[in-house]
Backbone as CSV, one residue per row, in Angstrom:
resi,resn,N_x,N_y,N_z,CA_x,CA_y,CA_z,C_x,C_y,C_z
1,MET,-17.397,0.277,25.319,-16.324,0.714,25.084,-16.579,2.126,24.248
2,VAL,-16.206,3.028,24.427,-16.021,4.586,23.944,-14.810,4.867,23.113
3,VAL,-15.028,5.534,22.140,-13.746,5.629,21.211,-13.739,7.063,21.027
4,LEU,-13.182,8.124,20.627,-12.943,9.012,20.396,-12.213,9.823,19.239
5,ALA,-12.727,10.167,18.141,-11.575,10.631,17.083,-11.499,11.766,17.078
6,LEU,-10.620,12.406,17.106,-10.376,14.386,17.657,-9.626,14.442,15.962
7,GLN,-10.268,15.216,15.417,-9.679,15.740,14.309,-9.251,17.360,14.611
8,SER,-8.088,17.464,14.314,-8.302,19.226,13.994,-8.044,19.445,12.352
9,PRO,-8.571,21.034,12.247,-8.409,21.183,10.654,-7.134,21.175,10.605
10,PRO,-6.514,21.155,9.375,-5.465,21.148,8.200,-4.927,22.152,8.644
11,PRO,-3.553,22.322,8.801,-3.022,23.697,8.253,-2.860,24.562,7.498
12,SER,-3.011,25.925,7.376,-3.483,26.988,6.211,-2.750,26.626,5.391
13,GLY,-2.742,26.277,3.795,-2.463,26.406,2.783,-1.482,24.497,2.657
14,SER,-2.115,24.036,3.174,-1.941,22.426,3.299,-2.851,21.561,2.036
15,SER,-1.995,20.504,1.736,-2.896,19.798,0.894,-2.433,18.424,1.009
16,PRO,-3.611,17.958,0.573,-2.883,16.207,0.988,-2.326,15.819,-0.298
17,PHE,-1.736,14.371,0.793,-0.483,13.728,0.235,-1.595,12.825,-1.035
18,LEU,-1.031,13.229,-2.228,-1.698,12.180,-3.567,-0.734,11.920,-4.333
19,PRO,0.107,10.944,-4.296,1.766,10.761,-4.531,1.300,9.846,-5.854
20,TRP,0.465,9.456,-6.556,-0.088,8.774,-7.742,-0.734,10.425,-8.721
21,GLY,-1.262,11.474,-7.950,-2.389,11.897,-8.511,-3.978,12.207,-8.204
22,LYS,-4.348,12.782,-8.495,-6.083,13.074,-8.074,-6.886,11.764,-8.625
23,GLY,-6.094,10.862,-9.719,-6.814,10.196,-10.406,-6.791,8.476,-9.909
24,GLY,-5.352,8.687,-8.978,-4.538,7.693,-8.597,-5.707,6.846,-7.554
25,PRO,-5.061,5.745,-6.569,-5.966,4.621,-5.957,-6.203,5.233,-4.733
26,ARG,-7.303,5.015,-4.227,-7.793,6.152,-3.617,-7.913,5.323,-1.756
27,THR,-7.913,4.209,-2.193,-7.793,3.411,-0.809,-6.685,2.337,-0.515
28,VAL,-5.970,3.435,0.706,-4.827,2.655,0.858,-4.921,2.224,2.344
29,ASN,-4.199,1.231,2.524,-4.696,0.412,3.711,-3.141,1.047,4.580
30,ALA,-2.463,1.410,4.096,-1.104,1.421,5.086,-0.255,2.313,4.084
31,ILE,1.195,2.501,4.809,1.869,3.552,3.712,3.118,3.749,4.590
32,GLU,4.002,3.265,4.333,5.587,3.596,4.961,6.674,3.823,4.060
33,PHE,7.584,4.536,4.586,8.685,5.219,3.737,10.278,4.400,4.102
34,THR,10.983,4.282,3.031,11.929,4.041,3.418,12.804,4.990,4.351
35,PRO,13.898,4.703,4.717,14.515,5.479,5.746,14.907,7.100,4.920
36,ASP,15.333,6.823,3.724,16.270,7.716,3.236,14.431,8.481,2.151
37,GLY,13.654,8.068,2.437,12.562,8.929,1.535,12.313,8.732,0.208
38,SER,13.372,8.095,-0.680,12.701,7.304,-1.909,11.798,6.216,-2.291
39,THR,11.189,5.339,-1.250,10.867,4.849,-1.808,9.452,4.506,-0.582
40,LEU,8.411,4.614,-1.613,7.067,4.114,-0.153,6.260,2.554,-0.609
41,LEU,5.989,2.136,0.273,5.445,0.750,0.427,4.052,0.768,0.721
42,ALA,3.158,0.309,-0.077,1.588,0.694,0.666,0.807,-0.751,0.185
43,SER,-0.247,-0.687,0.953,-0.787,-1.680,0.869,-2.517,-0.937,0.084
44,LEU,-2.074,-1.837,-1.298,-3.647,-1.550,-2.113,-4.241,-2.343,-2.279
45,PHE,-5.632,-2.130,-2.595,-6.679,-2.875,-3.459,-6.466,-3.359,-4.506
46,VAL,-6.359,-4.470,-4.962,-5.802,-4.873,-6.010,-6.853,-4.424,-7.046
47,ALA,-8.044,-5.182,-7.078,-9.150,-4.772,-8.094,-9.180,-3.048,-8.039
48,GLU,-8.916,-2.520,-7.241,-9.181,-0.838,-7.444,-7.636,-0.552,-8.318
49,HIS,-6.430,-1.117,-7.792,-5.282,-0.970,-8.568,-5.044,-1.203,-10.246
50,ALA,-5.767,-2.586,-10.417,-6.054,-2.816,-11.735,-7.044,-2.019,-12.620
51,LYS,-8.236,-1.510,-11.772,-9.209,-0.695,-12.535,-8.079,0.878,-13.038
52,TRP,-7.958,1.111,-12.002,-6.741,2.514,-12.679,-5.838,2.139,-13.387
53,GLN,-5.193,0.922,-13.442,-4.449,0.531,-14.708,-5.051,0.656,-16.190
54,GLY,-6.220,0.212,-15.511,-6.858,-0.123,-16.858,-6.896,-1.756,-17.080
55,VAL,-6.668,-2.241,-16.422,-6.186,-4.149,-16.877,-7.611,-4.414,-15.814
56,ALA,-7.900,-5.622,-16.574,-9.008,-6.445,-15.286,-7.802,-7.065,-14.043
57,PRO,-8.092,-7.579,-12.786,-7.497,-7.985,-11.749,-7.490,-9.389,-12.373
58,ARG,-6.569,-10.457,-11.956,-6.591,-11.755,-11.730,-7.592,-12.318,-11.060
59,THR,-8.241,-13.218,-11.462,-9.142,-13.996,-10.760,-8.718,-14.648,-9.597
60,ASP,-7.404,-15.476,-9.692,-6.935,-15.422,-8.036,-6.273,-14.598,-7.572
61,ALA,-6.185,-13.475,-7.702,-5.287,-11.846,-7.109,-6.639,-12.046,-5.582
62,PRO,-5.274,-11.915,-4.578,-6.203,-11.140,-3.052,-6.857,-10.199,-3.409
63,GLU,-7.679,-9.903,-2.307,-7.951,-8.545,-2.153,-7.384,-7.501,-1.654
64,ILE,-5.768,-7.443,-1.565,-4.854,-6.736,-0.546,-3.289,-7.156,-0.799
65,ALA,-2.722,-6.011,-1.250,-1.398,-6.754,-1.589,-0.371,-5.463,-1.304
66,LEU,0.852,-5.429,-1.548,1.700,-4.933,-1.050,2.247,-4.264,-2.171
67,TYR,2.853,-3.187,-2.465,3.229,-2.201,-3.793,4.232,-1.323,-3.524
68,GLU,5.007,-0.988,-4.514,6.394,0.013,-4.158,5.923,1.144,-5.040
69,SER,6.322,1.786,-4.498,6.304,3.668,-5.711,7.707,3.740,-5.247
70,ARG,8.420,4.708,-6.411,9.667,5.318,-6.121,9.593,6.932,-6.552
71,ARG,10.569,7.104,-5.556,10.164,8.855,-5.854,10.981,9.057,-7.439
72,ASP,10.321,9.974,-8.323,10.290,10.314,-9.896,10.581,11.174,-9.745
73,GLY,11.581,12.057,-9.952,11.578,13.275,-9.948,10.308,14.309,-8.453
74,ASP,10.192,15.340,-9.114,8.756,15.928,-8.308,7.961,15.043,-8.029
75,GLY,7.707,13.695,-8.126,6.639,12.837,-7.869,6.942,11.520,-7.705
76,TRP,6.246,10.591,-7.775,5.953,8.990,-7.562,5.774,8.254,-9.006
77,SER,6.623,7.155,-8.982,6.144,5.941,-9.808,4.804,5.472,-9.692
78,ALA,4.039,4.748,-10.811,3.006,4.268,-10.210,3.444,3.097,-9.568
79,PRO,2.566,2.444,-8.333,2.534,1.563,-7.709,2.627,0.129,-8.703
80,ARG,4.008,-0.208,-8.000,4.422,-1.901,-8.576,4.135,-2.876,-7.737
81,LEU,3.595,-3.975,-8.172,3.415,-5.234,-7.007,4.543,-5.873,-6.571
82,LEU,4.869,-5.413,-5.362,6.353,-6.032,-4.596,6.429,-7.664,-5.218
83,PRO,7.915,-8.075,-5.349,8.127,-9.158,-6.072,7.261,-10.387,-5.300
84,PHE,7.083,-10.577,-4.142,6.459,-11.681,-3.206,5.132,-11.329,-3.561
85,ALA,4.624,-10.654,-3.821,3.067,-10.093,-3.191,2.235,-10.516,-4.339
86,GLY,0.672,-10.273,-4.167,-0.219,-10.708,-4.753,-0.795,-12.295,-5.306
87,VAL,0.345,-13.215,-4.021,-0.673,-14.293,-4.069,-1.156,-14.220,-2.754
88,HIS,-1.125,-13.888,-2.014,-1.444,-13.765,-0.350,-2.004,-12.614,-0.076
89,LYS,-2.740,-12.362,0.524,-3.248,-10.982,1.519,-2.078,-10.650,2.438
90,ASP,-1.114,-9.685,1.877,-0.013,-9.186,2.361,-0.715,-7.760,2.873
91,TYR,-0.409,-6.612,3.489,-0.820,-5.804,3.959,-0.337,-5.184,5.278
92,GLU,-0.150,-3.857,5.654,0.233,-3.145,6.691,2.295,-2.816,6.873
93,ALA,2.677,-2.849,5.814,4.355,-3.519,5.957,4.875,-2.450,7.058
94,THR,5.670,-2.157,7.501,6.616,-1.648,8.227,8.088,-1.926,8.052
95,LEU,8.694,-0.916,8.009,10.321,-1.048,8.014,11.160,-1.005,9.214
96,SER,12.202,-1.747,9.165,12.948,-1.417,10.716,13.517,-0.217,10.493
97,PRO,14.124,0.519,11.297,14.517,1.925,11.683,15.772,1.597,10.778
98,ASP,16.092,0.958,10.071,17.463,0.771,9.066,17.564,0.750,7.716
99,GLY,15.464,0.078,7.579,15.497,-0.158,6.210,15.824,-1.330,5.774
100,ASN,16.284,-2.295,6.710,17.051,-3.393,6.210,15.831,-4.607,6.480
101,THR,14.813,-4.522,7.392,13.666,-5.391,7.681,12.489,-5.472,7.348
102,LEU,11.700,-5.928,6.710,10.418,-5.499,6.235,9.583,-6.841,7.169
103,ILE,8.609,-5.973,7.807,7.729,-6.871,8.326,5.854,-6.750,8.047
104,PHE,5.135,-7.343,8.029,4.173,-7.204,7.486,2.766,-8.366,7.308
105,ASN,1.828,-7.998,7.507,0.639,-8.981,8.366,0.595,-9.566,7.214
106,SER,-0.523,-10.910,6.925,-0.427,-11.807,5.717,-1.426,-12.671,6.368
107,ILE,-2.074,-13.240,5.500,-3.274,-14.081,6.084,-2.693,-15.092,4.831
108,ARG,-2.073,-16.218,5.278,-1.619,-17.298,4.389,-1.801,-19.102,5.353
109,GLY,-2.264,-19.654,4.518,-3.351,-21.067,4.592,-1.677,-21.751,5.534
110,THR,-1.951,-22.781,6.403,-0.899,-23.520,6.806,-0.643,-24.742,5.557
111,ARG,0.610,-25.096,6.059,1.255,-26.075,4.649,-0.012,-27.256,4.569
112,GLY,-0.210,-27.000,3.321,-1.197,-27.858,3.048,-2.515,-27.513,2.746
113,THR,-2.973,-26.196,3.102,-4.650,-25.848,3.283,-4.427,-24.397,1.894
114,ALA,-5.317,-23.829,2.135,-5.799,-22.719,1.689,-6.012,-21.629,2.339
115,ALA,-5.571,-20.310,2.525,-6.272,-19.474,3.278,-7.416,-18.566,2.847
116,THR,-8.021,-18.448,3.873,-9.335,-17.741,3.183,-9.572,-16.292,3.459
């Protein structure tokens, strides 16, 4: 199999999207915006996020989890773990066009077993 990656130079005067500033999380698995653009959902590596926040990650934390960030004036709030996230590997969130349905990948064990 041959895979080609074509990359064009960025438009003149453009800058990278850094919602949390230059010191924010650098590894983002996926970003999704709500239809009104006021909230972004991101798949972030839990240990990297904890380090950025200056805390130790939980020993039972998954490798990756879903976070939300809300538009805050001209910038974005620090990413916050979604209420249901942080137990299993949850990533690559996508919203339905109306923003009412969230679908995401997750690695979870079957009933009575642990996920690996």
